[in-house]
N, CA, C and O atoms as CSV, one atom per row, in Angstrom:
chain,resi,resn,atom,element,x,y,z
A,1,MET,N,N,119.654,73.299,55.430
A,1,MET,CA,C,120.697,73.253,56.414
A,1,MET,C,C,120.571,71.964,57.231
A,1,MET,O,O,119.474,71.584,57.640
A,2,GLU,N,N,121.666,71.318,57.455
A,2,GLU,CA,C,121.673,70.063,58.201
A,2,GLU,C,C,121.543,70.344,59.702
A,2,GLU,O,O,122.198,71.235,60.241
A,3,THR,N,N,120.683,69.563,60.362
A,3,THR,CA,C,120.487,69.707,61.804
A,3,THR,C,C,120.619,68.346,62.473
A,3,THR,O,O,120.537,67.303,61.824
A,4,ARG,N,N,120.826,68.382,63.785
A,4,ARG,CA,C,120.858,67.144,64.570
A,4,ARG,C,C,120.350,67.450,65.971
A,4,ARG,O,O,120.402,68.586,66.442
A,5,THR,N,N,119.861,66.410,66.615
A,5,THR,CA,C,119.385,66.515,67.993
A,5,THR,C,C,120.050,65.413,68.806
A,5,THR,O,O,120.041,64.248,68.410
A,6,THR,N,N,120.623,65.785,69.936
A,6,THR,CA,C,121.216,64.811,70.844
A,6,THR,C,C,120.403,64.806,72.136
A,6,THR,O,O,119.841,65.824,72.541
A,7,HIS,N,N,120.355,63.642,72.770
A,7,HIS,CA,C,119.563,63.485,73.985
A,7,HIS,C,C,120.469,63.012,75.126
A,7,HIS,O,O,121.378,62.204,74.929
A,8,SER,N,N,120.198,63.533,76.312
A,8,SER,CA,C,120.896,63.091,77.512
A,8,SER,C,C,119.945,63.291,78.687
A,8,SER,O,O,118.814,63.745,78.513
A,9,THR,N,N,120.406,62.953,79.859
A,9,THR,CA,C,119.610,63.200,81.062
A,9,THR,C,C,120.422,64.027,82.038
A,9,THR,O,O,121.649,63.943,82.083
A,10,VAL,N,N,119.714,64.823,82.815
A,10,VAL,CA,C,120.335,65.574,83.903
A,10,VAL,C,C,119.624,65.171,85.182
A,10,VAL,O,O,118.445,64.815,85.167
A,11,SER,N,N,120.347,65.230,86.283
A,11,SER,CA,C,119.807,64.815,87.564
A,11,SER,C,C,119.870,65.972,88.553
A,11,SER,O,O,120.908,66.613,88.715
A,12,PHE,N,N,118.738,66.227,89.211
A,12,PHE,CA,C,118.690,67.224,90.269
A,12,PHE,C,C,118.413,66.518,91.584
A,12,PHE,O,O,117.504,65.693,91.674
A,13,GLN,N,N,119.191,66.839,92.594
A,13,GLN,CA,C,119.024,66.256,93.927
A,13,GLN,C,C,117.976,67.006,94.747
A,13,GLN,O,O,117.430,66.473,95.714
A,14,ARG,N,N,117.700,68.264,94.345
A,14,ARG,CA,C,116.738,69.111,95.059
A,14,ARG,C,C,115.785,69.744,94.048
A,14,ARG,O,O,116.099,69.814,92.860
A,15,PRO,N,N,114.618,70.206,94.516
A,15,PRO,CA,C,113.701,70.906,93.608
A,15,PRO,C,C,114.397,72.115,92.977
A,15,PRO,O,O,115.319,72.682,93.563
A,16,PHE,N,N,113.948,72.505,91.777
A,16,PHE,CA,C,114.582,73.602,91.059
A,16,PHE,C,C,113.562,74.321,90.189
A,16,PHE,O,O,112.472,73.810,89.930
A,17,GLN,N,N,113.936,75.518,89.744
A,17,GLN,CA,C,113.097,76.270,88.817
A,17,GLN,C,C,113.998,77.122,87.940
A,17,GLN,O,O,115.003,77.664,88.398
A,18,MET,N,N,113.621,77.232,86.667
A,18,MET,CA,C,114.337,78.068,85.716
A,18,MET,C,C,113.331,78.894,84.928
A,18,MET,O,O,112.134,78.603,84.933
A,19,ALA,N,N,113.822,79.920,84.255
A,19,ALA,CA,C,112.958,80.762,83.432
A,19,ALA,C,C,112.232,79.902,82.397
A,19,ALA,O,O,112.820,78.990,81.814
A,20,GLY,N,N,110.973,80.196,82.177
A,20,GLY,CA,C,110.174,79.450,81.210
A,20,GLY,C,C,109.388,78.310,81.822
A,20,GLY,O,O,108.499,77.754,81.177
A,21,MET,N,N,109.705,77.950,83.064
A,21,MET,CA,C,108.975,76.865,83.733
A,21,MET,C,C,107.758,77.438,84.451
A,21,MET,O,O,107.802,78.561,84.955
A,22,ASP,N,N,106.663,76.661,84.499
A,22,ASP,CA,C,105.440,77.116,85.153
A,22,ASP,C,C,105.546,77.126,86.670
A,22,ASP,O,O,104.837,77.880,87.336
A,23,GLY,N,N,106.423,76.301,87.219
A,23,GLY,CA,C,106.559,76.224,88.667
A,23,GLY,C,C,107.841,75.513,89.039
A,23,GLY,O,O,108.735,75.332,88.211
A,24,ILE,N,N,107.918,75.114,90.287
A,24,ILE,CA,C,109.094,74.411,90.788
A,24,ILE,C,C,108.983,72.938,90.424
A,24,ILE,O,O,107.949,72.310,90.651
A,25,ALA,N,N,110.048,72.393,89.861
A,25,ALA,CA,C,110.083,70.974,89.489
A,25,ALA,C,C,110.737,70.188,90.622
A,25,ALA,O,O,111.684,70.675,91.241
A,26,PRO,N,N,110.253,68.994,90.899
A,26,PRO,CA,C,110.844,68.191,91.971
A,26,PRO,C,C,112.201,67.612,91.580
A,26,PRO,O,O,112.557,67.577,90.402
A,27,ALA,N,N,112.942,67.165,92.568
A,27,ALA,CA,C,114.214,66.486,92.316
A,27,ALA,C,C,113.958,65.255,91.462
A,27,ALA,O,O,112.884,64.656,91.531
A,28,GLY,N,N,114.947,64.878,90.655
A,28,GLY,CA,C,114.794,63.691,89.827
A,28,GLY,C,C,115.610,63.771,88.562
A,28,GLY,O,O,116.409,64.688,88.370
A,29,LEU,N,N,115.394,62.783,87.690
A,29,LEU,CA,C,116.065,62.741,86.389
A,29,LEU,C,C,115.183,63.414,85.343
A,29,LEU,O,O,113.965,63.236,85.329
A,30,TYR,N,N,115.818,64.185,84.473
A,30,TYR,CA,C,115.095,64.894,83.424
A,30,TYR,C,C,115.785,64.682,82.090
A,30,TYR,O,O,117.013,64.689,82.008
A,31,ARG,N,N,114.994,64.495,81.048
A,31,ARG,CA,C,115.535,64.316,79.705
A,31,ARG,C,C,115.856,65.686,79.112
A,31,ARG,O,O,115.081,66.634,79.240
A,32,LEU,N,N,117.008,65.767,78.467
A,32,LEU,CA,C,117.484,67.005,77.872
A,32,LEU,C,C,117.743,66.761,76.391
A,32,LEU,O,O,118.403,65.788,76.027
A,33,SER,N,N,117.231,67.635,75.541
A,33,SER,CA,C,117.474,67.557,74.098
A,33,SER,C,C,118.204,68.814,73.660
A,33,SER,O,O,117.824,69.927,74.022
A,34,VAL,N,N,119.264,68.622,72.872
A,34,VAL,CA,C,120.033,69.746,72.348
A,34,VAL,C,C,119.931,69.714,70.830
A,34,VAL,O,O,120.328,68.739,70.193
A,35,GLU,N,N,119.402,70.772,70.261
A,35,GLU,CA,C,119.277,70.887,68.815
A,35,GLU,C,C,120.427,71.745,68.303
A,35,GLU,O,O,120.743,72.788,68.874
A,36,GLU,N,N,121.052,71.286,67.209
A,36,GLU,CA,C,122.186,71.997,66.633
A,36,GLU,C,C,122.033,72.054,65.119
A,36,GLU,O,O,121.372,71.209,64.516
A,37,GLU,N,N,122.655,73.066,64.514
A,37,GLU,CA,C,122.694,73.153,63.066
A,37,GLU,C,C,124.145,73.190,62.625
A,37,GLU,O,O,125.013,73.727,63.314
A,38,LYS,N,N,124.386,72.608,61.464
A,38,LYS,CA,C,125.744,72.538,60.940
A,38,LYS,C,C,126.142,73.906,60.391
A,38,LYS,O,O,125.388,74.555,59.667
A,39,VAL,N,N,127.357,74.322,60.764
A,39,VAL,CA,C,127.898,75.575,60.268
A,39,VAL,C,C,128.730,75.248,59.037
A,39,VAL,O,O,129.598,74.376,59.074
A,40,ASP,N,N,128.458,75.948,57.958
A,40,ASP,CA,C,129.191,75.697,56.719
A,40,ASP,C,C,130.583,76.318,56.797
A,40,ASP,O,O,130.732,77.540,56.798
A,41,THR,N,N,131.596,75.462,56.862
A,41,THR,CA,C,132.986,75.909,56.827
A,41,THR,C,C,133.726,75.028,55.835
A,41,THR,O,O,133.316,73.900,55.561
A,42,LEU,N,N,134.792,75.539,55.315
A,42,LEU,CA,C,135.570,74.775,54.345
A,42,LEU,C,C,136.641,73.915,54.995
A,42,LEU,O,O,137.096,72.944,54.392
A,43,THR,N,N,137.052,74.251,56.212
A,43,THR,CA,C,138.202,73.566,56.808
A,43,THR,C,C,137.842,72.478,57.813
A,43,THR,O,O,138.575,71.495,57.929
A,44,PHE,N,N,136.749,72.621,58.534
A,44,PHE,CA,C,136.406,71.619,59.544
A,44,PHE,C,C,134.901,71.618,59.780
A,44,PHE,O,O,134.206,72.580,59.455
A,45,GLU,N,N,134.412,70.520,60.353
A,45,GLU,CA,C,132.995,70.392,60.662
A,45,GLU,C,C,132.707,71.093,61.977
A,45,GLU,O,O,133.434,70.920,62.955
A,46,SER,N,N,131.649,71.882,61.997
A,46,SER,CA,C,131.302,72.637,63.193
A,46,SER,C,C,129.782,72.669,63.345
A,46,SER,O,O,129.048,72.694,62.357
A,47,TRP,N,N,129.322,72.666,64.600
A,47,TRP,CA,C,127.895,72.700,64.898
A,47,TRP,C,C,127.616,73.833,65.871
A,47,TRP,O,O,128.431,74.118,66.749
A,48,ARG,N,N,126.462,74.482,65.716
A,48,ARG,CA,C,126.051,75.584,66.584
A,48,ARG,C,C,124.738,75.200,67.269
A,48,ARG,O,O,123.798,74.754,66.611
A,49,GLN,N,N,124.678,75.375,68.591
A,49,GLN,CA,C,123.449,75.083,69.321
A,49,GLN,C,C,122.366,76.064,68.917
A,49,GLN,O,O,122.602,77.269,68.833
A,50,THR,N,N,121.183,75.540,68.670
A,50,THR,CA,C,120.048,76.403,68.358
A,50,THR,C,C,118.989,76.352,69.450
A,50,THR,O,O,118.214,77.296,69.595
A,51,ALA,N,N,118.941,75.258,70.227
A,51,ALA,CA,C,117.962,75.151,71.302
A,51,ALA,C,C,118.380,74.064,72.292
A,51,ALA,O,O,118.953,73.042,71.915
A,52,VAL,N,N,118.078,74.311,73.571
A,52,VAL,CA,C,118.246,73.315,74.629
A,52,VAL,C,C,116.870,73.163,75.266
A,52,VAL,O,O,116.296,74.131,75.764
A,53,ILE,N,N,116.346,71.938,75.246
A,53,ILE,CA,C,114.972,71.693,75.676
A,53,ILE,C,C,114.957,70.688,76.823
A,53,ILE,O,O,115.500,69.590,76.708
A,54,LEU,N,N,114.333,71.076,77.924
A,54,LEU,CA,C,114.195,70.217,79.094
A,54,LEU,C,C,112.791,69.644,79.095
A,54,LEU,O,O,111.814,70.380,78.953
A,55,GLN,N,N,112.689,68.326,79.256
A,55,GLN,CA,C,111.394,67.643,79.258
A,55,GLN,C,C,110.972,67.420,80.704
A,55,GLN,O,O,111.675,66.754,81.465
A,56,ILE,N,N,109.828,67.974,81.081
A,56,ILE,CA,C,109.320,67.870,82.452
A,56,ILE,C,C,107.995,67.131,82.423
A,56,ILE,O,O,107.057,67.553,81.746
A,57,GLU,N,N,107.916,66.021,83.161
A,57,GLU,CA,C,106.680,65.241,83.244
A,57,GLU,C,C,106.069,65.444,84.621
A,57,GLU,O,O,106.746,65.311,85.641
A,58,HIS,N,N,104.760,65.772,84.639
A,58,HIS,CA,C,104.066,65.996,85.903
A,58,HIS,C,C,102.588,65.674,85.713
A,58,HIS,O,O,101.939,66.202,84.811
A,59,ALA,N,N,102.078,64.825,86.548
A,59,ALA,CA,C,100.651,64.450,86.536
A,59,ALA,C,C,100.193,63.973,85.157
A,59,ALA,O,O,99.100,64.316,84.705
A,60,GLY,N,N,101.034,63.180,84.497
A,60,GLY,CA,C,100.668,62.615,83.210
A,60,GLY,C,C,100.815,63.564,82.033
A,60,GLY,O,O,100.465,63.210,80.907
A,61,ILE,N,N,101.327,64.765,82.275
A,61,ILE,CA,C,101.513,65.755,81.217
A,61,ILE,C,C,103.009,65.969,81.011
A,61,ILE,O,O,103.764,66.107,81.973
A,62,THR,N,N,103.428,65.997,79.752
A,62,THR,CA,C,104.830,66.248,79.427
A,62,THR,C,C,104.954,67.657,78.874
A,62,THR,O,O,104.284,68.032,77.912
A,63,GLU,N,N,105.826,68.425,79.506
A,63,GLU,CA,C,106.072,69.809,79.093
A,63,GLU,C,C,107.489,69.904,78.533
A,63,GLU,O,O,108.428,69.380,79.132
A,64,HIS,N,N,107.648,70.560,77.401
A,64,HIS,CA,C,108.953,70.779,76.797
A,64,HIS,C,C,109.287,72.256,76.962
A,64,HIS,O,O,108.622,73.115,76.384
A,65,VAL,N,N,110.318,72.552,77.751
A,65,VAL,CA,C,110.682,73.932,78.058
A,65,VAL,C,C,112.024,74.254,77.421
A,65,VAL,O,O,113.018,73.575,77.680
A,66,THR,N,N,112.054,75.289,76.586
A,66,THR,CA,C,113.311,75.754,76.014
A,66,THR,C,C,114.017,76.592,77.072
A,66,THR,O,O,113.452,77.545,77.609
A,67,ILE,N,N,115.269,76.219,77.365
A,67,ILE,CA,C,115.998,76.890,78.431
A,67,ILE,C,C,117.341,77.406,77.925
A,67,ILE,O,O,117.854,76.971,76.894
A,68,ASP,N,N,117.881,78.333,78.675
A,68,ASP,CA,C,119.200,78.892,78.390
A,68,ASP,C,C,120.246,77.902,78.906
A,68,ASP,O,O,120.187,77.516,80.074
A,69,PRO,N,N,121.199,77.480,78.073
A,69,PRO,CA,C,122.212,76.515,78.522
A,69,PRO,C,C,122.996,76.989,79.747
A,69,PRO,O,O,123.323,76.187,80.622
A,70,GLN,N,N,123.299,78.287,79.813
A,70,GLN,CA,C,124.035,78.806,80.969
A,70,GLN,C,C,123.194,78.735,82.235
A,70,GLN,O,O,123.714,78.434,83.310
A,71,GLU,N,N,121.899,79.009,82.116
A,71,GLU,CA,C,121.013,78.906,83.275
A,71,GLU,C,C,120.944,77.458,83.770
A,71,GLU,O,O,120.891,77.218,84.976
A,72,LEU,N,N,120.944,76.497,82.846
A,72,LEU,CA,C,120.959,75.086,83.236
A,72,LEU,C,C,122.253,74.745,83.961
A,72,LEU,O,O,122.227,74.084,84.999
A,73,ARG,N,N,123.391,75.192,83.420
A,73,ARG,CA,C,124.665,74.925,84.096
A,73,ARG,C,C,124.686,75.531,85.496
A,73,ARG,O,O,125.167,74.905,86.441
A,74,ASP,N,N,124.161,76.759,85.628
A,74,ASP,CA,C,124.110,77.409,86.941
A,74,ASP,C,C,123.201,76.645,87.906
A,74,ASP,O,O,123.538,76.480,89.078
A,75,ALA,N,N,122.047,76.180,87.412
A,75,ALA,CA,C,121.120,75.419,88.265
A,75,ALA,C,C,121.757,74.114,88.727
A,75,ALA,O,O,121.596,73.726,89.884
A,76,LEU,N,N,122.476,73.433,87.842
A,76,LEU,CA,C,123.151,72.189,88.223
A,76,LEU,C,C,124.287,72.461,89.208
A,76,LEU,O,O,124.534,71.656,90.106
A,77,ALA,N,N,124.975,73.582,89.047
A,77,ALA,CA,C,126.047,73.945,89.989
A,77,ALA,C,C,125.467,74.243,91.367
A,77,ALA,O,O,126.036,73.834,92.379
A,78,ARG,N,N,124.335,74.956,91.414
A,78,ARG,CA,C,123.674,75.216,92.705
A,78,ARG,C,C,123.240,73.913,93.347
A,78,ARG,O,O,123.391,73.729,94.555
A,79,ASP,N,N,122.702,73.011,92.544
A,79,ASP,CA,C,122.230,71.728,93.057
A,79,ASP,C,C,123.377,70.881,93.601
A,79,ASP,O,O,123.175,70.091,94.523
A,80,ALA,N,N,124.569,71.034,93.048
A,80,ALA,CA,C,125.727,70.242,93.474
A,80,ALA,C,C,126.325,70.733,94.794
A,80,ALA,O,O,127.045,69.993,95.464
A,81,ARG,N,N,126.024,71.983,95.168
A,81,ARG,CA,C,126.556,72.513,96.436
A,81,ARG,C,C,125.837,71.873,97.612
A,81,ARG,O,O,124.675,71.483,97.495
A,82,PRO,N,N,126.522,71.762,98.743
A,82,PRO,CA,C,125.866,71.226,99.944
A,82,PRO,C,C,124.706,72.128,100.373
A,82,PRO,O,O,124.763,73.341,100.170
A,83,PRO,N,N,123.651,71.549,100.967
A,83,PRO,CA,C,122.515,72.365,101.430
A,83,PRO,C,C,123.001,73.450,102.394
A,83,PRO,O,O,123.842,73.198,103.257
A,84,GLY,N,N,122.463,74.646,102.237
A,84,GLY,CA,C,122.829,75.754,103.113
A,84,GLY,C,C,124.055,76.523,102.658
A,84,GLY,O,O,124.363,77.569,103.230
A,85,ASP,N,N,124.759,76.045,101.653
A,85,ASP,CA,C,125.954,76.725,101.152
A,85,ASP,C,C,125.516,77.742,100.103
A,85,ASP,O,O,125.145,77.369,98.990
A,86,ALA,N,N,125.558,79.025,100.454
A,86,ALA,CA,C,125.130,80.081,99.530
A,86,ALA,C,C,126.296,80.648,98.740
A,86,ALA,O,O,126.103,81.528,97.901
A,87,THR,N,N,127.498,80.163,98.994
A,87,THR,CA,C,128.662,80.672,98.292
A,87,THR,C,C,128.714,80.084,96.887
A,87,THR,O,O,128.698,78.864,96.724
A,88,PRO,N,N,128.777,80.951,95.862
A,88,PRO,CA,C,128.860,80.394,94.504
A,88,PRO,C,C,130.189,79.687,94.289
A,88,PRO,O,O,131.217,80.144,94.788
A,89,PRO,N,N,130.185,78.586,93.560
A,89,PRO,CA,C,131.433,77.870,93.336
A,89,PRO,C,C,132.377,78.687,92.476
A,89,PRO,O,O,131.939,79.377,91.555
A,90,SER,N,N,133.686,78.617,92.770
A,90,SER,CA,C,134.659,79.384,92.002
A,90,SER,C,C,134.946,78.724,90.662
A,90,SER,O,O,135.420,79.376,89.732
A,91,ASP,N,N,134.658,77.430,90.566
A,91,ASP,CA,C,134.890,76.692,89.328
A,91,ASP,C,C,133.709,75.758,89.115
A,91,ASP,O,O,133.057,75.360,90.080
A,92,ARG,N,N,133.430,75.410,87.892
A,92,ARG,CA,C,132.354,74.458,87.615
A,92,ARG,C,C,132.677,73.131,88.295
A,92,ARG,O,O,133.805,72.644,88.219
A,93,SER,N,N,131.700,72.563,88.947
A,93,SER,CA,C,131.949,71.301,89.634
A,93,SER,C,C,132.119,70.174,88.620
A,93,SER,O,O,131.595,70.242,87.508
A,94,ARG,N,N,132.850,69.149,89.012
A,94,ARG,CA,C,133.073,68.000,88.132
A,94,ARG,C,C,131.752,67.322,87.791
A,94,ARG,O,O,131.560,66.859,86.667
A,95,ARG,N,N,130.849,67.263,88.753
A,95,ARG,CA,C,129.550,66.635,88.532
A,95,ARG,C,C,128.792,67.338,87.408
A,95,ARG,O,O,128.182,66.681,86.565
A,96,VAL,N,N,128.828,68.661,87.393
A,96,VAL,CA,C,128.123,69.409,86.363
A,96,VAL,C,C,128.745,69.149,84.998
A,96,VAL,O,O,128.031,68.935,84.018
A,97,ARG,N,N,130.072,69.167,84.930
A,97,ARG,CA,C,130.737,68.925,83.643
A,97,ARG,C,C,130.445,67.522,83.131
A,97,ARG,O,O,130.203,67.333,81.939
A,98,ASP,N,N,130.467,66.527,84.035
A,98,ASP,CA,C,130.216,65.155,83.615
A,98,ASP,C,C,128.756,64.947,83.223
A,98,ASP,O,O,128.448,64.185,82.307
A,99,GLN,N,N,127.871,65.633,83.926
A,99,GLN,CA,C,126.453,65.385,83.735
A,99,GLN,C,C,125.881,66.113,82.528
A,99,GLN,O,O,124.996,65.597,81.846
A,100,LEU,N,N,126.381,67.291,82.272
A,100,LEU,CA,C,125.813,68.103,81.210
A,100,LEU,C,C,126.710,68.064,79.986
A,100,LEU,O,O,127.663,68.835,79.873
A,101,ARG,N,N,126.397,67.171,79.086
A,101,ARG,CA,C,127.168,67.052,77.847
A,101,ARG,C,C,126.289,67.586,76.727
A,101,ARG,O,O,125.367,66.922,76.254
A,102,LEU,N,N,126.606,68.802,76.324
A,102,LEU,CA,C,125.756,69.478,75.350
A,102,LEU,C,C,126.175,69.196,73.912
A,102,LEU,O,O,125.516,69.648,72.976
A,103,ARG,N,N,127.260,68.458,73.728
A,103,ARG,CA,C,127.699,68.129,72.370
A,103,ARG,C,C,127.703,66.618,72.206
A,103,ARG,O,O,127.983,65.878,73.149
A,104,ALA,N,N,127.397,66.183,71.030
A,104,ALA,CA,C,127.411,64.747,70.740
A,104,ALA,C,C,128.852,64.256,70.719
A,104,ALA,O,O,129.751,64.942,70.233
A,105,GLN,N,N,129.051,63.070,71.250
A,105,GLN,CA,C,130.381,62.473,71.197
A,105,GLN,C,C,130.516,61.735,69.888
A,105,GLN,O,O,129.592,61.059,69.435
A,106,ARG,N,N,131.679,61.875,69.290
A,106,ARG,CA,C,131.926,61.195,68.018
A,106,ARG,C,C,132.297,59.744,68.278
A,106,ARG,O,O,132.965,59.442,69.267
A,107,PRO,N,N,131.865,58.835,67.393
A,107,PRO,CA,C,132.181,57.414,67.583
A,107,PRO,C,C,133.652,57.113,67.397
A,107,PRO,O,O,134.067,55.961,67.525
């Protein structure tokens, strides 16, 4: 089966934590890898996500954490809200959509 991996970065303005992480990660830029496999169809090319991996570097150690894509989108949406705003956004923020590109762009 054909597979591909795309790489991007995500930016957090505040510390964050998601399931699978050992602790709270500081604000900053993080490398994101999305692994996909090709779905066999006769009419069009299609890819299915198999893993989303966040790379966390701390004290000279690099940790690769497999995360839920929806949890990442939610964490980025929380990070985009102003400090002290506990109201969940009614729509995905533009920053989250622009920042989190989980599919490869075609040339």
